[in-house]
N, CA, C, O and the ligand as a Tripos MOL2 file, in Angstrom:
@<TRIPOS>MOLECULE
protein
  249   247    63     0     0
PROTEIN
NO_CHARGES

@<TRIPOS>ATOM
      1 N          -6.1500   25.0130   21.4490 N.3       1 MET1
      2 CA         -5.0560   24.4510   20.6560 C.3       1 MET1
      3 C          -5.3270   23.0490   20.2050 C.2       1 MET1
      4 O          -4.3980   22.3070   19.8840 O.2       1 MET1
      5 N          -6.5870   22.6680   20.1740 N.am      2 ASP2
      6 CA         -6.9070   21.3080   19.8180 C.3       2 ASP2
      7 C          -6.6600   20.9960   18.3640 C.2       2 ASP2
      8 O          -6.4380   19.8440   17.9920 O.2       2 ASP2
      9 N          -6.6980   22.0060   17.5580 N.am      3 TRP3
     10 CA         -6.5490   21.7660   16.1310 C.3       3 TRP3
     11 C          -5.1500   21.3060   15.7840 C.2       3 TRP3
     12 O          -4.9630   20.6180   14.7810 O.2       3 TRP3
     13 N          -4.1740   21.6630   16.5750 N.am      4 ILE4
     14 CA         -2.7600   21.1520   16.3450 C.3       4 ILE4
     15 C          -2.7380   19.6540   16.5120 C.2       4 ILE4
     16 O          -2.1320   18.9490   15.7050 O.2       4 ILE4
     17 N          -3.3940   19.1480   17.5570 N.am      5 ILE5
     18 CA         -3.4430   17.7530   17.7840 C.3       5 ILE5
     19 C          -4.1740   17.0040   16.6410 C.2       5 ILE5
     20 O          -3.7840   15.9180   16.2140 O.2       5 ILE5
     21 N          -5.2380   17.6470   16.1890 N.am      6 LEU6
     22 CA         -5.9470   17.0710   15.0320 C.3       6 LEU6
     23 C          -5.0900   16.9830   13.7970 C.2       6 LEU6
     24 O          -5.0990   15.9620   13.1100 O.2       6 LEU6
     25 N          -4.3440   18.0370   13.4980 N.am      7 ILE7
     26 CA         -3.4830   18.0460   12.3140 C.3       7 ILE7
     27 C          -2.3780   16.9970   12.4830 C.2       7 ILE7
     28 O          -2.1160   16.2170   11.5670 O.2       7 ILE7
     29 N          -1.7520   16.9780   13.6160 N.am      8 VAL8
     30 CA         -0.6890   16.0000   13.8640 C.3       8 VAL8
     31 C          -1.2160   14.5960   13.7150 C.2       8 VAL8
     32 O          -0.5460   13.7420   13.1350 O.2       8 VAL8
     33 N          -2.4120   14.3360   14.2300 N.am      9 PHE9
     34 CA         -3.0380   13.0480   14.1890 C.3       9 PHE9
     35 C          -3.3510   12.6650   12.7070 C.2       9 PHE9
     36 O          -3.1660   11.5230   12.2870 O.2       9 PHE9
     37 N          -3.8190   13.6470   11.9690 N.am     10 ALA10
     38 CA         -4.1780   13.3750   10.5630 C.3      10 ALA10
     39 C          -2.9130   13.0550    9.7720 C.2      10 ALA10
     40 O          -2.9050   12.1280    8.9620 O.2      10 ALA10
     41 N          -1.8510   13.8160   10.0010 N.am     11 ILE11
     42 CA         -0.5870   13.5920    9.3110 C.3      11 ILE11
     43 C          -0.0380   12.1630    9.5960 C.2      11 ILE11
     44 O           0.4150   11.4170    8.7280 O.2      11 ILE11
     45 N          -0.1390   11.8700   10.9630 N.am     12 LEU12
     46 CA          0.3310   10.5750   11.4100 C.3      12 LEU12
     47 C          -0.4220    9.4330   10.7480 C.2      12 LEU12
     48 O           0.1710    8.4560   10.2910 O.2      12 LEU12
     49 N          -1.7630    9.5800   10.7060 N.am     13 LEU13
     50 CA         -2.5950    8.5630   10.0640 C.3      13 LEU13
     51 C          -2.2510    8.4170    8.5810 C.2      13 LEU13
     52 O          -2.1690    7.3120    8.0460 O.2      13 LEU13
     53 N          -2.0570    9.5500    7.9460 N.am     14 TYR14
     54 CA         -1.7440    9.5710    6.5070 C.3      14 TYR14
     55 C          -0.4250    8.8610    6.2720 C.2      14 TYR14
     56 O          -0.2860    8.0740    5.3360 O.2      14 TYR14
     57 N           0.5640    9.1540    7.1530 N.am     15 TRP15
     58 CA          1.8770    8.5900    7.0440 C.3      15 TRP15
     59 C           1.8550    7.0500    7.2410 C.2      15 TRP15
     60 O           2.4650    6.3010    6.4780 O.2      15 TRP15
     61 N           1.1320    6.6110    8.2900 N.am     16 ILE16
     62 CA          1.0320    5.2090    8.5670 C.3      16 ILE16
     63 C           0.3220    4.4740    7.4050 C.2      16 ILE16
     64 O           0.7380    3.3890    6.9990 O.2      16 ILE16
     65 N          -0.7370    5.0810    6.8920 N.am     17 ASP17
     66 CA         -1.4590    4.4860    5.7800 C.3      17 ASP17
     67 C          -0.5970    4.3460    4.5610 C.2      17 ASP17
     68 O          -0.6250    3.3130    3.8930 O.2      17 ASP17
     69 N           0.1750    5.3780    4.2570 N.am     18 ARG18
     70 CA          1.0560    5.3620    3.1330 C.3      18 ARG18
     71 C           2.1670    4.3220    3.2620 C.2      18 ARG18
     72 O           2.5060    3.6080    2.3180 O.2      18 ARG18
     73 N           2.7090    4.2710    4.4560 N.am     19 ALA19
     74 CA          3.7870    3.2620    4.7460 C.3      19 ALA19
     75 C           3.2370    1.8550    4.6190 C.2      19 ALA19
     76 O           3.9010    0.9750    4.0710 O.2      19 ALA19
     77 N           2.0600    1.6400    5.1080 N.am     20 TYR20
     78 CA          1.4170    0.3270    5.0780 C.3      20 TYR20
     79 C           1.1060   -0.0670    3.6380 C.2      20 TYR20
     80 O           1.2710   -1.2260    3.2550 O.2      20 TYR20
     81 N           0.6520    0.9100    2.8350 N.am     21 PHE21
     82 CA          0.3710    0.6940    1.4530 C.3      21 PHE21
     83 C           1.5910    0.2790    0.6530 C.2      21 PHE21
     84 O           1.5510   -0.6430   -0.1620 O.2      21 PHE21
     85 N           2.6990    1.0070    0.9190 N.am     22 GLN22
     86 CA          3.9430    0.6830    0.2440 C.3      22 GLN22
     87 C           4.5100   -0.6360    0.7190 C.2      22 GLN22
     88 O           5.1680   -1.3280   -0.0580 O.2      22 GLN22
     89 N           4.2790   -1.0110    1.9700 N.am     23 TYR23
     90 CA          4.6900   -2.3050    2.4710 C.3      23 TYR23
     91 C           3.9600   -3.4410    1.7750 C.2      23 TYR23
     92 O           4.5630   -4.4630    1.4460 O.2      23 TYR23
     93 N           2.6530   -3.2640    1.5470 N.am     24 LEU24
     94 CA          1.8810   -4.2610    0.8600 C.3      24 LEU24
     95 C           2.3310   -4.4580   -0.5970 C.2      24 LEU24
     96 O           2.4300   -5.5790   -1.0950 O.2      24 LEU24
     97 N           2.5930   -3.3370   -1.2490 N.am     25 ILE25
     98 CA          3.0670   -3.3780   -2.6610 C.3      25 ILE25
     99 C           4.4260   -4.0910   -2.7400 C.2      25 ILE25
    100 O           4.6760   -4.9030   -3.6310 O.2      25 ILE25
    101 N           5.2830   -3.7580   -1.7850 N.am     26 LYS26
    102 CA          6.6290   -4.3540   -1.7690 C.3      26 LYS26
    103 C           6.5320   -5.8640   -1.5150 C.2      26 LYS26
    104 O           7.2770   -6.6580   -2.0910 O.2      26 LYS26
    105 N           5.6090   -6.2270   -0.6520 N.am     27 LYS27
    106 CA          5.4320   -7.6770   -0.3640 C.3      27 LYS27
    107 C           4.5790   -8.3870   -1.4210 C.2      27 LYS27
    108 O           4.3120   -9.5840   -1.3130 O.2      27 LYS27
    109 N           4.1610   -7.6450   -2.4280 N.am     28 ASN28
    110 CA          3.3410   -8.1890   -3.5310 C.3      28 ASN28
    111 C           2.0140   -8.6640   -3.0480 C.2      28 ASN28
    112 O           1.5500   -9.7180   -3.4840 O.2      28 ASN28
    113 N           1.3680   -7.9240   -2.1520 N.am     29 LEU29
    114 CA          0.0850   -8.3330   -1.5890 C.3      29 LEU29
    115 C          -0.9400   -7.3550   -2.0670 C.2      29 LEU29
    116 O          -0.6310   -6.1830   -2.2840 O.2      29 LEU29
    117 N          -2.2090   -7.8340   -2.2430 N.am     30 CYS30
    118 CA         -3.3030   -6.9510   -2.5840 C.3      30 CYS30
    119 C          -3.5490   -5.9020   -1.5190 C.2      30 CYS30
    120 O          -3.5990   -6.2470   -0.3380 O.2      30 CYS30
    121 N          -3.7040   -4.6520   -1.8760 N.am     31 VAL31
    122 CA         -3.8940   -3.5830   -0.9150 C.3      31 VAL31
    123 C          -5.3010   -3.6680   -0.2810 C.2      31 VAL31
    124 O          -5.5460   -3.0470    0.7530 O.2      31 VAL31
    125 N          -6.1920   -4.4100   -0.8760 N.am     32 GLN32
    126 CA         -7.5580   -4.4940   -0.4210 C.3      32 GLN32
    127 C          -7.7720   -5.7400    0.4740 C.2      32 GLN32
    128 O          -8.3490   -5.6380    1.5560 O.2      32 GLN32
    129 N          -7.3010   -6.9110    0.0070 N.am     33 CYS33
    130 CA         -7.6190   -8.1330    0.7740 C.3      33 CYS33
    131 C          -6.3380   -8.9150    1.1750 C.2      33 CYS33
    132 O          -6.4090  -10.0160    1.7200 O.2      33 CYS33
    133 N          -5.2100   -8.3240    0.8940 N.am     34 LYS34
    134 CA         -3.9240   -8.9500    1.2650 C.3      34 LYS34
    135 C          -3.6210  -10.3030    0.6100 C.2      34 LYS34
    136 O          -2.8430  -11.1180    1.1070 O.2      34 LYS34
    137 N          -4.2900  -10.4900   -0.5410 N.am     35 TYR35
    138 CA         -4.0570  -11.6960   -1.3220 C.3      35 TYR35
    139 C          -2.6970  -11.6480   -1.9920 C.2      35 TYR35
    140 O          -2.2360  -10.5820   -2.4010 O.2      35 TYR35
    141 N          -2.0450  -12.8190   -2.1060 N.am     36 ASP36
    142 CA         -0.7360  -12.8400   -2.6940 C.3      36 ASP36
    143 C          -0.8020  -12.6210   -4.2310 C.2      36 ASP36
    144 O          -1.4030  -13.4320   -4.9350 O.2      36 ASP36
    145 N          -0.2100  -11.5680   -4.7370 N.am     37 LEU37
    146 CA         -0.3240  -11.2580   -6.1360 C.3      37 LEU37
    147 C           0.9420  -11.6300   -6.9330 C.2      37 LEU37
    148 O           1.2130  -11.1030   -8.0120 O.2      37 LEU37
    149 N           1.7100  -12.5820   -6.3310 N.am     38 SER38
    150 CA          2.9500  -12.9690   -7.0000 C.3      38 SER38
    151 C           2.6980  -13.5670   -8.4120 C.2      38 SER38
    152 O           3.4890  -13.3740   -9.3350 O.2      38 SER38
    153 N           1.6010  -14.2760   -8.5370 N.am     39 TYR39
    154 CA          1.3300  -14.9370   -9.7980 C.3      39 TYR39
    155 C           0.1400  -14.2560  -10.5440 C.2      39 TYR39
    156 O          -0.4360  -14.8480  -11.4570 O.2      39 TYR39
    157 N          -0.2100  -13.0390  -10.1550 N.am     40 SER40
    158 CA         -1.2430  -12.2690  -10.7770 C.3      40 SER40
    159 C          -0.7110  -10.9280  -11.1810 C.2      40 SER40
    160 O          -0.6810   -9.9990  -10.3740 O.2      40 SER40
    161 N          -0.2820  -10.8080  -12.4450 N.am     41 PRO41
    162 CA          0.4550   -9.6170  -12.8740 C.3      41 PRO41
    163 C          -0.4820   -8.3760  -13.0290 C.2      41 PRO41
    164 O          -0.0080   -7.2440  -12.9380 O.2      41 PRO41
    165 N          -1.7570   -8.5760  -13.2540 N.am     42 GLU42
    166 CA         -2.6170   -7.4290  -13.5660 C.3      42 GLU42
    167 C          -3.5440   -7.0450  -12.4150 C.2      42 GLU42
    168 O          -3.5450   -5.8970  -11.9720 O.2      42 GLU42
    169 N          -4.3220   -7.9950  -11.9390 N.am     43 SER43
    170 CA         -5.2700   -7.6020  -10.8600 C.3      43 SER43
    171 C          -5.4580   -8.7700   -9.8750 C.2      43 SER43
    172 O          -5.0570   -9.9040  -10.1400 O.2      43 SER43
    173 N          -6.0630   -8.4590   -8.7630 N.am     44 CYS44
    174 CA         -6.2570   -9.4300   -7.7210 C.3      44 CYS44
    175 C          -7.3970  -10.4200   -8.1130 C.2      44 CYS44
    176 O          -8.5050  -10.0000   -8.4470 O.2      44 CYS44
    177 N          -7.0970  -11.7230   -8.0640 N.am     45 PRO45
    178 CA         -8.1040  -12.7650   -8.4040 C.3      45 PRO45
    179 C          -9.1970  -12.8310   -7.3410 C.2      45 PRO45
    180 O         -10.3000  -13.3130   -7.5990 O.2      45 PRO45
    181 N          -8.8770  -12.3420   -6.1450 N.am     46 GLU46
    182 CA         -9.8480  -12.4590   -5.0170 C.3      46 GLU46
    183 C         -10.8910  -11.3610   -5.0320 C.2      46 GLU46
    184 O         -12.0860  -11.6440   -4.9380 O.2      46 GLU46
    185 N         -10.4680  -10.1250   -5.1480 N.am     47 CYS47
    186 CA        -11.4030   -9.0230   -5.0310 C.3      47 CYS47
    187 C         -11.4510   -8.1700   -6.3390 C.2      47 CYS47
    188 O         -12.2630   -7.2520   -6.4540 O.2      47 CYS47
    189 N         -10.5720   -8.4930   -7.3100 N.am     48 GLY48
    190 CA        -10.6090   -7.7680   -8.5470 C.3      48 GLY48
    191 C          -9.9550   -6.4020   -8.5230 C.2      48 GLY48
    192 O         -10.0920   -5.6070   -9.4530 O.2      48 GLY48
    193 N          -9.2350   -6.1490   -7.4310 N.am     49 MET49
    194 CA         -8.5440   -4.8480   -7.2680 C.3      49 MET49
    195 C          -7.3520   -4.8170   -8.2300 C.2      49 MET49
    196 O          -6.5160   -5.7210   -8.2280 O.2      49 MET49
    197 N          -7.2880   -3.7560   -9.0550 N.am     50 PRO50
    198 CA         -6.1190   -3.6670   -9.9630 C.3      50 PRO50
    199 C          -4.8080   -3.5630   -9.2220 C.2      50 PRO50
    200 O          -4.7270   -2.8650   -8.2110 O.2      50 PRO50
    201 N          -3.8220   -4.2100   -9.6790 N.am     51 LYS51
    202 CA         -2.4970   -4.1450   -9.0320 C.3      51 LYS51
    203 C          -1.9390   -2.7260   -9.2190 C.2      51 LYS51
    204 O          -1.9900   -2.1700  -10.3160 O.2      51 LYS51
    205 N          -1.4030   -2.1440   -8.1210 N.am     52 PRO52
    206 CA         -0.8480   -0.7940   -8.2440 C.3      52 PRO52
    207 C           0.3940   -0.8170   -9.1720 C.2      52 PRO52
    208 O           1.1100   -1.8090   -9.3050 O.2      52 PRO52
    209 N           0.5800    0.3610   -9.7950 N.am     53 ASN53
    210 CA          1.7340    0.4640  -10.6900 C.3      53 ASN53
    211 C           3.0430    0.3660   -9.8660 C.2      53 ASN53
    212 O           3.0780    0.6290   -8.6640 O.2      53 ASN53
    213 N           4.0870   -0.0190  -10.5710 N.am     54 GLU54
    214 CA          5.3630   -0.1420   -9.9460 C.3      54 GLU54
    215 C           5.8860    1.2020   -9.5260 C.2      54 GLU54
    216 O           6.6020    1.8670  -10.2730 O.2      54 GLU54
    217 N           5.5180    1.6050   -8.3070 N.am     55 GLN55
    218 CA          5.9630    2.9310   -7.8390 C.3      55 GLN55
    219 C           7.3220    2.8010   -7.1360 C.2      55 GLN55
    220 O           8.1040    3.7510   -7.1120 O.2      55 GLN55
    221 N           7.5900    1.6590   -6.5820 N.am     56 ILE56
    222 CA          8.8660    1.4690   -5.8860 C.3      56 ILE56
    223 C           9.8640    0.8690   -6.8890 C.2      56 ILE56
    224 O           9.8970   -0.3350   -7.1430 O.2      56 ILE56
    225 N          10.6530    1.7590   -7.4270 N.am     57 ARG57
    226 CA         11.5970    1.3160   -8.4140 C.3      57 ARG57
    227 C          12.9120    0.7640   -7.8560 C.2      57 ARG57
    228 O          13.6960    0.1030   -8.5360 O.2      57 ARG57
    229 N          13.1050    1.0990   -6.5030 N.am     58 CYS58
    230 CA         14.3360    0.6370   -5.9060 C.3      58 CYS58
    231 C          14.2790   -0.8360   -5.5230 C.2      58 CYS58
    232 O          15.2750   -1.4320   -5.1110 O.2      58 CYS58
    233 N          13.1150   -1.3940   -5.6660 N.am     59 HIS59
    234 CA         12.9100   -2.8000   -5.3160 C.3      59 HIS59
    235 C          13.3520   -3.7200   -6.4070 C.2      59 HIS59
    236 O          12.5370   -4.2370   -7.1710 O.2      59 HIS59
    237 N          14.6630   -3.9310   -6.4840 N.am     60 THR60
    238 CA         15.2110   -4.7810   -7.4890 C.3      60 THR60
    239 C          15.8980   -5.9740   -6.8470 C.2      60 THR60
    240 O          16.9470   -5.8390   -6.2170 O.2      60 THR60
    241 N          15.3080   -7.1140   -7.0110 N.am     61 THR61
    242 CA         15.8720   -8.3270   -6.3490 C.3      61 THR61
    243 C          16.8220   -9.0960   -7.2350 C.2      61 THR61
    244 O          17.5610   -9.9610   -6.7650 O.2      61 THR61
    245 N          16.8050   -8.7690   -8.5580 N.am     62 ASN62
    246 CA         17.6820   -9.5240   -9.4790 C.3      62 ASN62
    247 C          19.0500   -8.8790   -9.4960 C.2      62 ASN62
    248 O          19.9440   -9.3470  -10.2010 O.2      62 ASN62
    249 ZN         -7.6340   -8.3720   -3.4180 Zn       63 ZN63
@<TRIPOS>BOND
     1     1     2 1
     2     2     3 1
     3     3     4 2
     4     3     5 am
     5     5     6 1
     6     6     7 1
     7     7     8 2
     8     7     9 am
     9     9    10 1
    10    10    11 1
    11    11    12 2
    12    11    13 am
    13    13    14 1
    14    14    15 1
    15    15    16 2
    16    15    17 am
    17    17    18 1
    18    18    19 1
    19    19    20 2
    20    19    21 am
    21    21    22 1
    22    22    23 1
    23    23    24 2
    24    23    25 am
    25    25    26 1
    26    26    27 1
    27    27    28 2
    28    27    29 am
    29    29    30 1
    30    30    31 1
    31    31    32 2
    32    31    33 am
    33    33    34 1
    34    34    35 1
    35    35    36 2
    36    35    37 am
    37    37    38 1
    38    38    39 1
    39    39    40 2
    40    39    41 am
    41    41    42 1
    42    42    43 1
    43    43    44 2
    44    43    45 am
    45    45    46 1
    46    46    47 1
    47    47    48 2
    48    47    49 am
    49    49    50 1
    50    50    51 1
    51    51    52 2
    52    51    53 am
    53    53    54 1
    54    54    55 1
    55    55    56 2
    56    55    57 am
    57    57    58 1
    58    58    59 1
    59    59    60 2
    60    59    61 am
    61    61    62 1
    62    62    63 1
    63    63    64 2
    64    63    65 am
    65    65    66 1
    66    66    67 1
    67    67    68 2
    68    67    69 am
    69    69    70 1
    70    70    71 1
    71    71    72 2
    72    71    73 am
    73    73    74 1
    74    74    75 1
    75    75    76 2
    76    75    77 am
    77    77    78 1
    78    78    79 1
    79    79    80 2
    80    79    81 am
    81    81    82 1
    82    82    83 1
    83    83    84 2
    84    83    85 am
    85    85    86 1
    86    86    87 1
    87    87    88 2
    88    87    89 am
    89    89    90 1
    90    90    91 1
    91    91    92 2
    92    91    93 am
    93    93    94 1
    94    94    95 1
    95    95    96 2
    96    95    97 am
    97    97    98 1
    98    98    99 1
    99    99   100 2
   100    99   101 am
   101   101   102 1
   102   102   103 1
   103   103   104 2
   104   103   105 am
   105   105   106 1
   106   106   107 1
   107   107   108 2
   108   107   109 am
   109   109   110 1
   110   110   111 1
   111   111   112 2
   112   111   113 am
   113   113   114 1
   114   114   115 1
   115   115   116 2
   116   115   117 am
   117   117   118 1
   118   118   119 1
   119   119   120 2
   120   119   121 am
   121   121   122 1
   122   122   123 1
   123   123   124 2
   124   123   125 am
   125   125   126 1
   126   126   127 1
   127   127   128 2
   128   127   129 am
   129   129   130 1
   130   130   131 1
   131   131   132 2
   132   131   133 am
   133   133   134 1
   134   134   135 1
   135   135   136 2
   136   135   137 am
   137   137   138 1
   138   138   139 1
   139   139   140 2
   140   139   141 am
   141   141   142 1
   142   142   143 1
   143   143   144 2
   144   143   145 am
   145   145   146 1
   146   146   147 1
   147   147   148 2
   148   147   149 am
   149   149   150 1
   150   150   151 1
   151   151   152 2
   152   151   153 am
   153   153   154 1
   154   154   155 1
   155   155   156 2
   156   155   157 am
   157   157   158 1
   158   158   159 1
   159   159   160 2
   160   159   161 am
   161   161   162 1
   162   162   163 1
   163   163   164 2
   164   163   165 am
   165   165   166 1
   166   166   167 1
   167   167   168 2
   168   167   169 am
   169   169   170 1
   170   170   171 1
   171   171   172 2
   172   171   173 am
   173   173   174 1
   174   174   175 1
   175   175   176 2
   176   175   177 am
   177   177   178 1
   178   178   179 1
   179   179   180 2
   180   179   181 am
   181   181   182 1
   182   182   183 1
   183   183   184 2
   184   183   185 am
   185   185   186 1
   186   186   187 1
   187   187   188 2
   188   187   189 am
   189   189   190 1
   190   190   191 1
   191   191   192 2
   192   191   193 am
   193   193   194 1
   194   194   195 1
   195   195   196 2
   196   195   197 am
   197   197   198 1
   198   198   199 1
   199   199   200 2
   200   199   201 am
   201   201   202 1
   202   202   203 1
   203   203   204 2
   204   203   205 am
   205   205   206 1
   206   206   207 1
   207   207   208 2
   208   207   209 am
   209   209   210 1
   210   210   211 1
   211   211   212 2
   212   211   213 am
   213   213   214 1
   214   214   215 1
   215   215   216 2
   216   215   217 am
   217   217   218 1
   218   218   219 1
   219   219   220 2
   220   219   221 am
   221   221   222 1
   222   222   223 1
   223   223   224 2
   224   223   225 am
   225   225   226 1
   226   226   227 1
   227   227   228 2
   228   227   229 am
   229   229   230 1
   230   230   231 1
   231   231   232 2
   232   231   233 am
   233   233   234 1
   234   234   235 1
   235   235   236 2
   236   235   237 am
   237   237   238 1
   238   238   239 1
   239   239   240 2
   240   239   241 am
   241   241   242 1
   242   242   243 1
   243   243   244 2
   244   243   245 am
   245   245   246 1
   246   246   247 1
   247   247   248 2
@<TRIPOS>SUBSTRUCTURE
     1 MET1         2 RESIDUE 1 A MET
     2 ASP2         6 RESIDUE 1 A ASP
     3 TRP3        10 RESIDUE 1 A TRP
     4 ILE4        14 RESIDUE 1 A ILE
     5 ILE5        18 RESIDUE 1 A ILE
     6 LEU6        22 RESIDUE 1 A LEU
     7 ILE7        26 RESIDUE 1 A ILE
     8 VAL8        30 RESIDUE 1 A VAL
     9 PHE9        34 RESIDUE 1 A PHE
    10 ALA10       38 RESIDUE 1 A ALA
    11 ILE11       42 RESIDUE 1 A ILE
    12 LEU12       46 RESIDUE 1 A LEU
    13 LEU13       50 RESIDUE 1 A LEU
    14 TYR14       54 RESIDUE 1 A TYR
    15 TRP15       58 RESIDUE 1 A TRP
    16 ILE16       62 RESIDUE 1 A ILE
    17 ASP17       66 RESIDUE 1 A ASP
    18 ARG18       70 RESIDUE 1 A ARG
    19 ALA19       74 RESIDUE 1 A ALA
    20 TYR20       78 RESIDUE 1 A TYR
    21 PHE21       82 RESIDUE 1 A PHE
    22 GLN22       86 RESIDUE 1 A GLN
    23 TYR23       90 RESIDUE 1 A TYR
    24 LEU24       94 RESIDUE 1 A LEU
    25 ILE25       98 RESIDUE 1 A ILE
    26 LYS26      102 RESIDUE 1 A LYS
    27 LYS27      106 RESIDUE 1 A LYS
    28 ASN28      110 RESIDUE 1 A ASN
    29 LEU29      114 RESIDUE 1 A LEU
    30 CYS30      118 RESIDUE 1 A CYS
    31 VAL31      122 RESIDUE 1 A VAL
    32 GLN32      126 RESIDUE 1 A GLN
    33 CYS33      130 RESIDUE 1 A CYS
    34 LYS34      134 RESIDUE 1 A LYS
    35 TYR35      138 RESIDUE 1 A TYR
    36 ASP36      142 RESIDUE 1 A ASP
    37 LEU37      146 RESIDUE 1 A LEU
    38 SER38      150 RESIDUE 1 A SER
    39 TYR39      154 RESIDUE 1 A TYR
    40 SER40      158 RESIDUE 1 A SER
    41 PRO41      162 RESIDUE 1 A PRO
    42 GLU42      166 RESIDUE 1 A GLU
    43 SER43      170 RESIDUE 1 A SER
    44 CYS44      174 RESIDUE 1 A CYS
    45 PRO45      178 RESIDUE 1 A PRO
    46 GLU46      182 RESIDUE 1 A GLU
    47 CYS47      186 RESIDUE 1 A CYS
    48 GLY48      190 RESIDUE 1 A GLY
    49 MET49      194 RESIDUE 1 A MET
    50 PRO50      198 RESIDUE 1 A PRO
    51 LYS51      202 RESIDUE 1 A LYS
    52 PRO52      206 RESIDUE 1 A PRO
    53 ASN53      210 RESIDUE 1 A ASN
    54 GLU54      214 RESIDUE 1 A GLU
    55 GLN55      218 RESIDUE 1 A GLN
    56 ILE56      222 RESIDUE 1 A ILE
    57 ARG57      226 RESIDUE 1 A ARG
    58 CYS58      230 RESIDUE 1 A CYS
    59 HIS59      234 RESIDUE 1 A HIS
    60 THR60      238 RESIDUE 1 A THR
    61 THR61      242 RESIDUE 1 A THR
    62 ASN62      246 RESIDUE 1 A ASN
    63 ZN63       249 GROUP 0 **** ****
């Protein structure tokens, strides 16, 4: 029954990775190097990583 543990572990890893990714986007940080992208609308000036599209539409601070 080892495969169940593997599947659960894989789902858990995927979920954590996804949550962390969304957290970085929400905080306006580069997903690659955690650079602050507040003043970089298109891509990261540090590593050149394109800024992810606005997937979180509920994030309205205004
Ligand atoms: Zn970066």
